[in-house]
PLY file of the C-alpha trace (Angstrom):
ply
format ascii 1.0
element vertex 448
property float x
property float y
property float z
element edge 447
property int vertex1
property int vertex2
end_header
-35.50 -46.19 45.28
-36.92 -45.56 41.82
-35.06 -43.09 39.60
-36.40 -39.72 38.46
-36.77 -38.60 34.87
-33.63 -36.47 35.07
-31.64 -39.55 36.14
-32.56 -41.44 32.96
-32.39 -38.66 30.36
-29.90 -40.67 28.30
-32.80 -43.02 27.49
-34.52 -40.27 25.53
-31.81 -39.62 22.94
-33.46 -41.87 20.35
-30.48 -44.20 20.03
-32.57 -47.27 20.97
-36.27 -47.50 20.00
-38.80 -47.42 22.83
-42.00 -49.45 23.12
-45.47 -48.31 24.18
-48.36 -50.45 25.47
-51.94 -49.15 25.39
-55.37 -50.63 25.95
-58.55 -50.05 23.92
-61.89 -49.28 25.52
-62.91 -52.96 25.17
-59.75 -54.13 26.95
-57.76 -55.14 23.85
-54.05 -54.47 24.41
-51.67 -53.09 21.80
-47.87 -52.79 21.77
-45.95 -50.67 19.27
-42.56 -49.07 18.79
-42.05 -45.33 19.26
-39.86 -43.08 17.14
-39.11 -40.79 20.06
-39.67 -40.23 23.77
-38.78 -36.64 24.61
-37.81 -35.32 28.04
-39.94 -32.23 28.81
-39.26 -31.66 32.51
-38.94 -33.67 35.71
-42.57 -34.81 35.61
-43.49 -34.87 31.90
-42.43 -36.53 28.65
-43.70 -36.13 25.11
-44.23 -38.87 22.52
-44.33 -38.49 18.77
-47.75 -38.48 17.12
-47.10 -39.63 13.55
-49.94 -41.94 12.55
-53.59 -42.31 13.45
-53.14 -45.98 14.39
-54.22 -48.33 17.17
-51.98 -46.61 19.71
-53.52 -43.22 18.91
-57.09 -44.52 19.07
-56.42 -46.27 22.36
-54.92 -43.17 23.97
-57.92 -41.06 22.98
-60.24 -43.69 24.48
-58.11 -44.56 27.52
-55.43 -41.95 28.39
-53.07 -44.35 30.16
-49.97 -45.94 28.67
-46.91 -47.95 29.64
-43.62 -47.06 27.92
-40.34 -48.94 28.13
-37.08 -47.05 27.48
-33.47 -48.26 27.38
-30.27 -46.51 28.42
-27.94 -46.77 25.38
-24.82 -46.67 27.57
-25.71 -49.21 30.26
-28.55 -51.22 28.61
-30.65 -50.66 31.73
-34.42 -50.84 31.09
-37.02 -48.56 32.67
-40.81 -48.71 32.61
-42.81 -45.46 32.68
-46.48 -45.27 33.61
-47.97 -42.32 31.76
-51.18 -40.29 31.60
-52.01 -38.46 28.35
-52.64 -34.71 28.77
-52.64 -32.94 25.38
-51.23 -32.75 21.86
-49.16 -29.77 20.67
-48.92 -29.10 16.94
-46.77 -25.97 17.06
-44.37 -24.11 19.33
-40.97 -24.88 20.91
-41.68 -28.46 22.03
-43.13 -29.43 18.67
-40.18 -27.91 16.79
-37.62 -29.63 19.03
-39.23 -33.01 18.44
-39.69 -32.34 14.73
-35.98 -31.59 14.35
-34.87 -34.64 16.31
-37.31 -36.88 14.42
-35.95 -35.58 11.11
-32.47 -36.61 12.20
-33.62 -40.07 13.29
-35.58 -40.52 10.05
-32.61 -39.51 7.91
-30.32 -41.82 9.87
-32.66 -44.81 9.41
-33.66 -44.10 5.81
-37.26 -43.31 6.78
-37.42 -39.62 5.83
-40.43 -40.18 3.58
-42.30 -42.05 6.31
-41.46 -40.17 9.52
-43.49 -36.97 9.62
-44.44 -35.46 12.97
-48.14 -34.56 13.24
-48.02 -33.56 16.89
-46.26 -33.84 20.24
-48.30 -35.84 22.74
-47.57 -34.61 26.26
-47.88 -37.09 29.15
-47.60 -36.83 32.92
-45.24 -39.43 34.35
-47.01 -41.28 37.16
-44.29 -43.78 38.05
-40.84 -44.93 36.93
-39.55 -48.41 37.63
-36.20 -50.03 36.81
-36.80 -53.44 35.23
-33.30 -54.76 34.80
-31.16 -55.25 31.77
-27.47 -56.07 31.58
-25.33 -53.19 32.71
-22.31 -52.32 30.59
-19.35 -50.22 31.60
-19.94 -46.72 30.21
-17.39 -45.24 27.85
-15.02 -42.72 29.43
-16.84 -39.40 29.62
-15.58 -36.26 27.97
-14.04 -33.52 30.06
-16.45 -32.72 32.84
-18.96 -30.21 31.50
-19.32 -28.27 34.73
-15.61 -27.48 34.96
-15.54 -26.72 31.23
-18.48 -24.37 31.57
-16.84 -22.65 34.53
-13.65 -22.11 32.51
-15.67 -20.73 29.56
-17.50 -18.29 31.79
-14.23 -17.16 33.37
-12.92 -16.35 29.91
-15.75 -13.88 29.37
-14.77 -11.79 32.39
-12.88 -8.66 31.50
-13.57 -8.74 27.75
-13.32 -5.06 26.74
-15.62 -5.23 23.72
-17.92 -7.46 21.70
-15.22 -8.58 19.27
-13.11 -9.98 22.10
-16.20 -11.45 23.77
-17.23 -13.31 20.62
-13.75 -14.73 20.07
-13.25 -15.77 23.70
-16.61 -17.58 23.71
-15.69 -19.76 20.75
-12.12 -20.26 21.94
-13.43 -21.37 25.33
-15.73 -23.94 23.74
-12.81 -25.42 21.82
-10.32 -25.30 24.67
-12.50 -26.32 27.63
-15.47 -28.21 26.16
-13.83 -30.00 23.21
-16.23 -28.34 20.76
-14.15 -27.61 17.67
-16.80 -26.22 15.31
-18.86 -23.27 16.54
-20.22 -19.93 15.40
-22.12 -16.91 16.65
-24.89 -15.26 14.67
-26.64 -11.98 15.42
-30.26 -11.09 14.73
-31.19 -8.66 11.96
-34.75 -7.87 13.03
-35.43 -5.60 10.05
-34.60 -8.26 7.45
-35.77 -11.29 9.43
-32.48 -13.14 9.34
-29.31 -13.92 11.31
-25.80 -13.03 10.19
-22.52 -14.67 11.21
-20.15 -12.46 13.22
-17.70 -15.09 14.52
-16.81 -18.69 13.72
-14.17 -21.24 14.67
-13.11 -24.60 13.27
-14.04 -24.08 9.61
-11.94 -23.75 6.45
-13.75 -20.48 5.65
-14.96 -18.09 8.33
-18.31 -17.37 6.68
-18.38 -13.93 8.32
-21.45 -12.14 7.00
-23.25 -15.30 5.84
-26.97 -15.23 6.56
-29.69 -17.62 7.67
-33.36 -16.75 7.52
-35.45 -17.02 10.66
-37.12 -20.45 10.52
-34.51 -21.95 8.17
-32.64 -25.02 9.39
-31.80 -25.76 13.00
-30.39 -22.26 13.60
-33.40 -20.45 12.17
-35.89 -22.68 14.00
-34.10 -22.19 17.33
-34.22 -18.44 16.72
-37.89 -18.42 15.78
-39.01 -20.56 18.71
-36.56 -19.04 21.24
-35.57 -22.52 22.38
-32.50 -24.78 22.03
-32.73 -27.29 19.18
-30.49 -30.37 19.20
-30.08 -33.09 16.56
-28.01 -36.23 17.04
-28.07 -37.37 13.41
-27.73 -35.33 10.24
-31.10 -34.31 8.78
-31.27 -33.08 5.18
-33.91 -30.43 5.85
-31.84 -28.99 8.73
-28.60 -28.64 6.77
-27.68 -25.59 4.75
-26.93 -25.20 1.06
-26.12 -22.19 -1.03
-29.06 -22.96 -3.30
-31.42 -22.26 -0.40
-30.13 -18.72 0.01
-29.85 -17.38 -3.54
-29.45 -13.62 -3.43
-28.43 -11.69 -6.51
-28.26 -8.04 -7.48
-28.27 -6.68 -11.03
-25.76 -3.94 -11.66
-26.26 -1.08 -14.06
-25.17 -2.94 -17.21
-27.55 -5.84 -16.59
-24.90 -8.23 -15.28
-25.80 -10.36 -12.27
-23.65 -10.07 -9.16
-23.83 -12.64 -6.41
-24.50 -11.19 -2.95
-24.35 -14.37 -0.89
-21.56 -15.34 1.49
-21.27 -19.14 1.78
-22.38 -20.52 5.13
-19.41 -22.12 6.95
-21.19 -25.23 8.29
-19.82 -28.77 8.00
-20.70 -30.59 4.80
-21.21 -33.86 6.68
-22.50 -32.72 10.05
-23.37 -35.59 12.39
-24.65 -33.58 15.37
-25.91 -30.03 15.77
-27.01 -27.82 18.65
-28.39 -24.29 18.33
-29.04 -22.15 21.41
-30.81 -18.78 21.08
-29.45 -15.64 22.73
-32.46 -13.92 24.31
-32.59 -10.80 26.47
-35.92 -9.67 28.00
-37.84 -11.78 25.46
-35.96 -10.16 22.58
-33.92 -12.35 20.24
-30.30 -11.20 20.07
-28.73 -14.07 18.16
-27.85 -17.78 18.18
-24.89 -19.79 19.45
-24.43 -22.79 17.14
-22.14 -25.80 17.53
-21.80 -28.95 15.48
-19.66 -32.04 15.06
-19.03 -34.70 12.41
-19.65 -37.25 15.18
-23.19 -38.55 15.57
-24.85 -38.18 18.99
-22.04 -35.84 20.05
-24.20 -33.46 22.10
-26.21 -34.68 25.08
-28.80 -33.09 27.33
-25.91 -32.05 29.56
-24.23 -30.25 26.64
-27.51 -28.50 25.92
-27.85 -27.42 29.56
-24.25 -26.18 29.70
-24.49 -24.18 26.48
-27.80 -22.70 27.56
-26.12 -21.35 30.70
-23.20 -20.07 28.63
-25.58 -18.40 26.16
-27.43 -16.64 28.98
-24.21 -15.20 30.41
-22.96 -14.29 26.95
-26.17 -12.40 26.20
-26.03 -10.51 29.48
-22.40 -9.56 28.90
-23.24 -8.41 25.38
-25.93 -6.19 26.80
-23.59 -4.64 29.37
-20.88 -3.97 26.78
-23.45 -2.49 24.40
-24.55 0.03 27.01
-21.09 1.62 27.03
-20.25 1.11 23.34
-22.09 4.31 22.35
-20.28 6.34 25.02
-16.87 7.46 23.71
-14.01 7.56 26.20
-13.34 10.86 27.96
-10.79 13.10 26.34
-11.95 13.20 22.74
-9.16 12.81 20.24
-8.60 15.43 17.58
-10.25 14.53 14.32
-7.61 13.58 11.80
-7.86 13.81 8.06
-6.39 11.02 6.00
-3.38 12.05 3.90
-3.82 12.46 0.17
-3.42 9.04 -1.42
-1.92 8.09 -4.73
-2.53 5.21 -7.13
-5.52 3.55 -8.78
-8.78 4.41 -6.96
-10.55 1.74 -4.94
-14.10 1.75 -6.34
-17.00 1.08 -4.01
-20.37 0.51 -5.68
-23.38 0.99 -3.39
-26.86 -0.31 -4.31
-29.47 1.71 -2.44
-32.13 -1.01 -2.81
-30.53 -3.22 -0.14
-27.32 -1.32 0.70
-25.17 -3.94 -1.04
-21.56 -2.81 -1.39
-19.10 -4.12 -3.97
-15.40 -3.25 -3.92
-13.91 -3.38 -7.42
-16.91 -5.59 -8.40
-16.21 -8.03 -5.53
-19.17 -8.40 -3.17
-18.44 -7.25 0.37
-21.56 -6.73 2.49
-25.16 -5.52 2.48
-27.86 -4.29 4.83
-27.08 -1.98 7.73
-23.35 -2.75 7.60
-23.31 -1.72 3.94
-25.15 1.51 4.76
-22.61 2.28 7.50
-19.65 1.77 5.17
-21.26 3.96 2.52
-21.76 6.76 5.07
-18.15 6.55 6.27
-16.76 6.67 2.74
-19.12 9.48 1.74
-18.11 11.56 4.78
-14.45 10.93 4.01
-14.84 12.03 0.41
-16.82 15.13 1.43
-14.62 16.32 4.32
-11.50 14.16 4.38
-12.25 12.89 7.88
-11.29 9.40 9.04
-12.22 9.35 12.75
-15.77 8.39 13.80
-17.79 7.45 16.89
-20.54 4.95 17.57
-22.67 7.77 18.94
-22.82 9.69 15.69
-23.86 6.57 13.83
-26.54 5.92 16.41
-27.91 9.46 15.95
-27.92 9.33 12.15
-31.57 8.67 11.11
-30.54 7.79 7.55
-28.98 4.50 8.75
-32.23 3.23 10.28
-30.50 1.43 13.13
-32.67 -0.80 15.36
-33.45 0.29 18.90
-31.15 -2.09 20.75
-27.59 -0.89 20.63
-25.51 -4.06 20.51
-26.56 -4.55 16.92
-24.55 -1.45 15.97
-21.39 -2.78 17.59
-22.01 -6.19 16.01
-22.41 -4.54 12.59
-19.11 -2.73 13.02
-17.42 -6.02 13.96
-18.99 -7.66 10.90
-17.82 -4.83 8.66
-14.33 -4.80 10.17
-13.90 -8.55 9.66
-15.30 -8.60 6.14
-12.93 -5.81 5.12
-10.01 -7.67 6.70
-10.89 -10.77 4.68
-11.79 -9.17 1.36
-9.87 -5.92 0.96
-6.22 -5.14 1.70
-6.59 -1.44 0.96
-9.44 -0.46 3.29
-9.72 -1.18 7.00
-11.85 -0.30 9.98
-9.78 0.10 13.16
-11.03 0.44 16.71
-9.29 3.39 18.40
-10.98 3.26 21.81
-14.31 2.71 23.45
-16.99 3.95 21.10
-14.39 5.19 18.56
-13.02 3.84 15.31
-11.05 4.91 12.25
-11.50 4.34 8.52
-8.04 3.72 7.04
-7.50 3.57 3.27
-4.31 2.71 1.40
-5.66 3.87 -1.98
-7.87 6.76 -3.10
-11.56 5.98 -2.70
-14.30 6.32 -5.28
-17.98 5.85 -4.43
-20.57 4.95 -7.10
-24.19 5.18 -6.02
-26.82 2.99 -7.74
-30.24 4.42 -6.77
-33.44 2.45 -6.28
-35.30 1.79 -9.50
0 1
1 2
2 3
3 4
4 5
5 6
6 7
7 8
8 9
9 10
10 11
11 12
12 13
13 14
14 15
15 16
16 17
17 18
18 19
19 20
20 21
21 22
22 23
23 24
24 25
25 26
26 27
27 28
28 29
29 30
30 31
31 32
32 33
33 34
34 35
35 36
36 37
37 38
38 39
39 40
40 41
41 42
42 43
43 44
44 45
45 46
46 47
47 48
48 49
49 50
50 51
51 52
52 53
53 54
54 55
55 56
56 57
57 58
58 59
59 60
60 61
61 62
62 63
63 64
64 65
65 66
66 67
67 68
68 69
69 70
70 71
71 72
72 73
73 74
74 75
75 76
76 77
77 78
78 79
79 80
80 81
81 82
82 83
83 84
84 85
85 86
86 87
87 88
88 89
89 90
90 91
91 92
92 93
93 94
94 95
95 96
96 97
97 98
98 99
99 100
100 101
101 102
102 103
103 104
104 105
105 106
106 107
107 108
108 109
109 110
110 111
111 112
112 113
113 114
114 115
115 116
116 117
117 118
118 119
119 120
120 121
121 122
122 123
123 124
124 125
125 126
126 127
127 128
128 129
129 130
130 131
131 132
132 133
133 134
134 135
135 136
136 137
137 138
138 139
139 140
140 141
141 142
142 143
143 144
144 145
145 146
146 147
147 148
148 149
149 150
150 151
151 152
152 153
153 154
154 155
155 156
156 157
157 158
158 159
159 160
160 161
161 162
162 163
163 164
164 165
165 166
166 167
167 168
168 169
169 170
170 171
171 172
172 173
173 174
174 175
175 176
176 177
177 178
178 179
179 180
180 181
181 182
182 183
183 184
184 185
185 186
186 187
187 188
188 189
189 190
190 191
191 192
192 193
193 194
194 195
195 196
196 197
197 198
198 199
199 200
200 201
201 202
202 203
203 204
204 205
205 206
206 207
207 208
208 209
209 210
210 211
211 212
212 213
213 214
214 215
215 216
216 217
217 218
218 219
219 220
220 221
221 222
222 223
223 224
224 225
225 226
226 227
227 228
228 229
229 230
230 231
231 232
232 233
233 234
234 235
235 236
236 237
237 238
238 239
239 240
240 241
241 242
242 243
243 244
244 245
245 246
246 247
247 248
248 249
249 250
250 251
251 252
252 253
253 254
254 255
255 256
256 257
257 258
258 259
259 260
260 261
261 262
262 263
263 264
264 265
265 266
266 267
267 268
268 269
269 270
270 271
271 272
272 273
273 274
274 275
275 276
276 277
277 278
278 279
279 280
280 281
281 282
282 283
283 284
284 285
285 286
286 287
287 288
288 289
289 290
290 291
291 292
292 293
293 294
294 295
295 296
296 297
297 298
298 299
299 300
300 301
301 302
302 303
303 304
304 305
305 306
306 307
307 308
308 309
309 310
310 311
311 312
312 313
313 314
314 315
315 316
316 317
317 318
318 319
319 320
320 321
321 322
322 323
323 324
324 325
325 326
326 327
327 328
328 329
329 330
330 331
331 332
332 333
333 334
334 335
335 336
336 337
337 338
338 339
339 340
340 341
341 342
342 343
343 344
344 345
345 346
346 347
347 348
348 349
349 350
350 351
351 352
352 353
353 354
354 355
355 356
356 357
357 358
358 359
359 360
360 361
361 362
362 363
363 364
364 365
365 366
366 367
367 368
368 369
369 370
370 371
371 372
372 373
373 374
374 375
375 376
376 377
377 378
378 379
379 380
380 381
381 382
382 383
383 384
384 385
385 386
386 387
387 388
388 389
389 390
390 391
391 392
392 393
393 394
394 395
395 396
396 397
397 398
398 399
399 400
400 401
401 402
402 403
403 404
404 405
405 406
406 407
407 408
408 409
409 410
410 411
411 412
412 413
413 414
414 415
415 416
416 417
417 418
418 419
419 420
420 421
421 422
422 423
423 424
424 425
425 426
426 427
427 428
428 429
429 430
430 431
431 432
432 433
433 434
434 435
435 436
436 437
437 438
438 439
439 440
440 441
441 442
442 443
443 444
444 445
445 446
446 447
């Protein structure tokens, strides 16, 4: 019995070059190597269109081809009879193949030569095993299905988004042997993603940002599709130079407003899975490893399932986050504080906030902190609710509510990392407290 495409997906990882045979209109045969054969679904594959060469001319004249692929683990050979259907030059499939090709090109020193012009989609007419010495596969990692099940179990009962984020990344490390991972949320107003949780890095990178379309994370977000790379690709890595963001203060000095991205310097494998709810981008789950070819199709499938459940759970928690618990607590005023004031400088142009000239946060999270401090200075209050933030038009919060809770988590964690004298504490569902250890001073820098 001949295998199906799903049975031989390991052949499409790009570890061993594939060969394609085509025939011209006059019957002249041609054989060439392929950079990539990509699994599309159980009846289709896609091949890289890089050059207008004999193979390309033959396919346009005679849309039949024979492709031989090799399993890198067992050395088994398979022959695929294909029929050309179309070429895609944009969209999720094209971006997936472009990212993988970039990794292969970087790995083989062919970055200046390998440029994807299109993804040629073929229908698979027949698959035949044609032999090849079979090797004993290496021992597999912990079974992904049981690991996925354990990860999903860890999400049950999480009382809020902060716990949900942490349990997701802990589960990946504990049950799926994925040590480096992070979660990023979507800022639809600014067209970027911001890091709310990370694990396995020397620095947390909480608050670091990636533009939509930038690197593997940004491309996965833009195309709403998982992107996986088995070899490091220069154009899909991140550097601080790519995200320069500065703000001039009143005296003309330049203050840096970028939080370094926490990714591995020498990443060998990367996988980014978008978090999507009802066609709306919510964020990205990103994992990586210093080991090349670390993530397989099975890893991609497992993390896609995990991402779907994570997104649904986020949505459910967000629906109750704006509803404070019954039995409202009495509003407490913070006691009068002594000592040197803690100075917060707020730039209205992008809501950047600096604490004693040390950059903290910007965007919606910065606007929220400024409101809390302003209300405290005006009335002495320290207790707040999600609902009042949601109803404040000055904050310009997006329509979907989990972004508010995610912003509060971001703000809470940035304060915990950067400021010992000011904290944001959760006091119950939909409730939180601003706690200061020093007197607060707010300096407003208006738009110019």
